[in-house]
Structure formats: C-alpha cells, structure tokens
VOGU-3710 file (C-alpha; in Angstrom, 3 decimals, decimal comma):
1> xxxxxxxxxx> 184,073/17,371/29,581  186,227/14,420/29,541  189,450/16,050/30,800  187,471/17,827/33,593  186,139/13,975/34,724  189,608/12,601/34,170  191,023/15,413/36,805  188,279/15,229/39,038  185,904/12,333/38,781  183,325/13,893/41,301
11> xxxxxxxxxx> 183,266/17,399/38,876  179,711/16,707/37,937  177,698/15,084/40,912  174,545/15,749/39,128  175,436/13,962/36,170  177,183/11,009/37,157  176,346/7,658/39,016  178,155/4,642/39,865  176,870/1,591/38,056  179,674/-0,704/39,634
21> xxxxxxxxxx> 179,833/-2,039/43,333  183,238/-0,319/43,821  182,457/3,085/42,124  184,994/2,812/39,276  182,317/2,021/36,501  180,546/5,371/36,532  177,565/6,779/33,755  177,687/10,249/32,760  174,631/11,641/31,068  174,771/15,000/29,387
31> xxxxxxxxxx> 171,652/17,124/28,828  172,456/18,631/25,399  173,024/17,337/23,463  171,923/14,149/25,119  174,475/11,635/25,329  175,691/8,962/27,859  179,278/7,776/28,433  180,261/4,769/30,436  183,825/4,650/31,627  186,086/3,194/34,331
41> xxxxxxxxxx> 188,123/5,679/36,461  191,632/5,055/37,590  191,774/7,797/40,426  195,726/7,253/40,875  196,465/7,886/37,332  193,860/10,332/36,707  192,685/8,504/33,673  189,622/7,298/32,302  188,782/4,334/30,263  185,936/4,964/27,818
51> xxxxxxxxxx> 183,670/1,574/27,670  180,473/3,053/25,976  179,266/6,014/24,078  175,184/6,384/23,495  173,801/9,100/21,781  170,309/8,579/21,999  168,159/9,433/18,961  165,942/12,552/19,370  163,427/12,927/16,869  163,393/16,486/15,528
61> xxxxxxxxxx> 160,099/18,153/15,078  159,993/20,037/11,970  158,419/23,554/12,272  155,592/23,763/9,096  154,316/27,505/8,430  151,047/27,620/6,445  150,744/30,688/4,167  147,222/31,505/3,361  144,766/34,268/2,465  142,166/34,746/5,285
71> xxxxxxxxxx> 139,182/34,328/2,427  140,151/30,791/2,540  140,122/29,932/6,041  137,970/27,066/5,191  140,770/25,337/3,310  143,556/25,931/5,975  141,153/24,100/8,340  140,588/21,188/6,235  144,449/20,784/5,440  145,318/21,258/9,391
81> xxxxxxxxxx> 142,571/18,314/10,027  144,746/15,964/7,397  147,891/17,069/9,039  146,969/16,452/12,577  148,425/12,895/12,760  151,940/14,116/11,776  151,619/16,637/14,477  150,517/13,907/16,878  153,592/11,932/16,106  155,488/14,956/16,669
91> xxxxxxxxxx> 156,908/14,844/13,094  155,681/18,196/12,412  154,384/21,297/14,223  152,031/23,329/12,271  152,068/27,097/12,492  149,780/29,469/10,857  148,483/33,289/11,901  145,508/31,858/13,821  148,427/30,368/16,594  148,943/34,444/17,337
101> xxxxxxxxxx> 147,640/35,033/20,837  145,632/38,184/21,557  147,739/41,184/22,623  150,828/39,677/21,055  153,197/41,633/18,691  151,577/39,803/15,554  154,116/41,088/13,206  157,139/39,678/15,363  155,160/36,447/15,822  155,024/35,941/12,241
111> xxxxxxxxxx> 158,746/37,001/11,374  159,638/34,560/14,226  157,644/31,424/12,734  159,079/32,417/9,136  162,550/31,954/10,300  162,368/28,795/12,254  160,356/27,187/9,110  161,671/23,839/7,828  158,477/23,420/5,754  156,556/25,959/3,866
121> xxxxxxxxxx> 153,040/25,489/2,804  151,157/27,565/0,535  147,450/27,506/-0,431  147,425/29,221/-3,888  144,250/30,657/-4,439  143,361/33,975/-6,374  143,027/35,623/-2,718  146,332/34,104/-2,052  148,321/35,528/-4,905  146,585/38,922/-4,642
131> xxxxxxxxxx> 147,692/39,300/-1,333  149,928/41,899/-0,594  151,450/40,774/2,691  151,774/37,460/1,658  153,676/38,651/-1,915  156,186/41,083/0,183  156,780/39,426/3,396  155,680/35,662/3,602  156,734/34,468/0,393  160,068/36,265/-0,150
141> xxxxxxxxxx> 161,003/35,180/3,392  160,204/31,480/2,861  161,802/31,429/-0,576  164,740/32,684/0,813  164,913/29,933/3,450  164,127/27,449/0,856  167,394/28,585/-0,959  169,727/29,094/1,936  168,041/26,710/4,730  166,781/23,788/2,659
151> xxxxxxxxxx> 163,346/24,934/3,831  160,960/22,551/1,810  158,232/24,271/-0,369  154,666/22,694/-0,488  152,549/24,573/-2,633  148,780/23,330/-3,145  146,242/24,192/-6,200  143,469/25,288/-3,841  141,474/27,046/-6,519  141,901/28,373/-10,154
161> xxxxxxxxxx> 143,811/31,554/-10,519  145,132/33,369/-13,308  148,115/32,832/-14,807  151,225/31,606/-12,716  153,741/32,505/-15,151  156,082/34,858/-13,769  155,386/33,480/-10,086  157,818/31,391/-7,939  155,053/28,514/-8,811  155,627/27,966/-12,052
171> xxxxxxxxxx> 158,982/26,610/-11,527  158,199/24,510/-8,289  156,391/21,213/-8,808  152,900/21,249/-7,129  151,566/18,819/-4,115  148,465/18,334/-6,596  148,556/19,260/-10,532  147,389/22,971/-10,526  144,797/22,196/-13,418  142,657/19,957/-10,838
181> xxxxxxxxxx> 142,778/22,279/-7,986  140,818/21,142/-4,914  137,633/23,246/-5,363  136,808/21,690/-8,263  136,885/18,153/-7,012  134,374/16,288/-5,139  134,708/15,758/-1,761  135,815/12,093/-1,849  138,508/13,131/-4,329  139,303/16,192/-1,999
191> xxxxxxxxxx> 139,903/13,776/0,966  141,936/11,746/-1,349  144,092/14,476/-2,646  144,464/15,794/0,936  145,471/12,390/1,933  147,909/12,009/-0,566  149,618/15,578/0,329  149,899/14,169/3,878  151,498/10,789/2,723  154,085/13,023/0,998
201> xxxxxxxx> 154,827/15,621/3,611  155,182/12,584/6,351  157,923/11,210/3,669  159,599/14,243/3,160  159,454/15,220/7,154  160,752/11,606/8,229  164,069/12,021/5,901  166,819/13,058/8,447
//
C-alpha cells in the first residue's frame, strides 16, 4: 500500500485527504484493519515521509455459547439477565439455541455458533449430562475449541447431579462450588452467585 502511494499519491482517492494547505501532508485511512497514516508526499522523488501511524483500538466482542438442556430454560433466562450488562458494553455476544430463527437450518446454525465461540458456558444439571445432543455434539466441539482455540470454559452447577467423575467437569474448576448448586440456594444467594459469575466472566473477556 505504501509503495502504491509513493508511486501514485492519488491511488486511493476515497481513503486519502490532504490536511495541509499545499496538499503535501495527507492522511490515509484504511478500513480493515482500521488504521491511519499521516505522511508527506515528495512527488518529484516519488517518496513518502511517514509522520504518524495510528491503529485505533477496537473492542473485540467475544461470542459466548451457552449449552443447556431445554428442561432448564428458566436458569438460562436468569443467567442471561445477569450477563446482559456485558452485552450492552459489547464485551460479549450471547448465543443459545433460542437465537435460531424459524425456518433456518438449526443444526447448521448451532455448528456455526460452536465454531465461532470464544467462551463456552455450561448449565450443568442431571438433564444436561443426560442429553445425547449435548454429550455428542456441543460438549466435544466446545472442549476441542478450548484445547485448540483458547475458548474459555465456564461451567455452572445448577442442580445436584450424579457423580461428575469421568466427565470433563471433574477436571475443570466450576464457576461456583459444585456442592452448592444454584437450586439449593435462596433467591438472594442465587443472585449473589450469578453476580459473582458476571464479575468472573467480565474479568476474563476484558483481557486482551
């Protein structure tokens, strides 16, 4: 790009504007990745003198995939309520299968969401660990993403389950203690636990 501008200072008319009276000092704005370059043109020698280079910081919104059993939908709704401020700040974008539009290829939509996930949240209940689709599709894809793409794993003990021994969750620290699942807590304690999860997720996604 710089070589092109040196050879022809007018090569990118939609991206370059003069910022000095004689037109020798110009500002080039690049769309993707976003950056700006201030430079001086020596048309006779076909040389650019770089003066300033800026790459504006763009907040990266991290896609969050929530894996849950439909039988536990009320807990999904409550968790999403607590995560909404992170969405409003554009730190995360939450996806679960309620995002699937009528008439769309639901399996394709789920697979695309799995492939793009930067954070995986599991709402663990007996319904969850007994679900063949979660066990055979969502869980392997998200654990592979954690291993190969650095996807963050958050699992939340929602209700008491049979032993987690032999499951991936036996080796992963839960977002809350497994022996104090959400459904055994009072409403006030549930809200505190979900607020703590919000804080942990916020800290995790705020790290570059």
